[in-house]
Every structure is written in C-alpha cells, then in structure tokens.
N, C-alpha and C positions, 0 to 999 in steps of 0.2 A: 503493501499500498503506498502510493506518497504520503506526501505528508497530511497531516491527518487535518479534519475539520469538526469543528464542536457540531454537534443534535443534540438543542434545549430543546423538546414533546410536552409544551404548555394543554393541562383543561385542566380550570379549576383548580381549587389544589389540584391534583397533582402534575408536581415537574419529574419530569425526565433526564436525563442524561446523557448520552454517544456519542461515538468514537465513530467516525465513517474516512471512506475518499470521498468527492465532490462530488462523481460520479451518485453516489450514493446517498448521501446529501439531500441532495437535491431531485431525485426521485424519492425518496420519503417525503420533504419539502409537497411534490409536487405531487404525491396522494393524497396524502392526507388534506392537501387547502378542497383538492375536488369532493373526496367522500366525503370527510369530516372535517367542515367549514367553524364549527366552535374551537375543533385543537390550532393554538397555537407556535407553528415549526422556527422555529430560529436558524441560523445557517452561519459560525465565522469565525475565528481561526483563534478564537481560544478557549485551545486547551489543553489549560491553568492545569488541571491536577490528571489522572488519567482516568478518561469515562469507562465503563464495559465498554469494549464491542457494539454497536453496533448492534442488536440483534440480529436473526438470521441474513445476515448480510453480501455474503451470495447473492442473496435471488433479490439488490435493490438496483445489482448490477444494471 
C-alpha cells in the first residue's frame, strides 16, 4: 500500500477511524455517500495514530 490515507466514518455518536489506500478511501466515501446520506466520511492524510486497516480492504480496490 502506498502512503495510507485516514478514513473517518461518522453517524450520530458512532465514529470509526481506519487507514487505507487513496483508492479504497475514495471508493468507501463514494459508496456511503450514495447509499447512506446520514453517514459522513472524511478522508485526509492525518494518519497520526495507527488506526486499523479498513475492514475487507481488498473489496474497496
């Protein structure tokens, strides 16, 4: 994986932080924006901690 991107998924009080490739992050953001408008997805380069890898990350390539 190239430089990882930080992916934050928020819905109400739920906040999930992951890391993944730029392609995976964009695909997750696009899919959730299309199917779940109440979910907010933020993608940035602020991988300051060591968040877990995006679950089932290969599905998002």
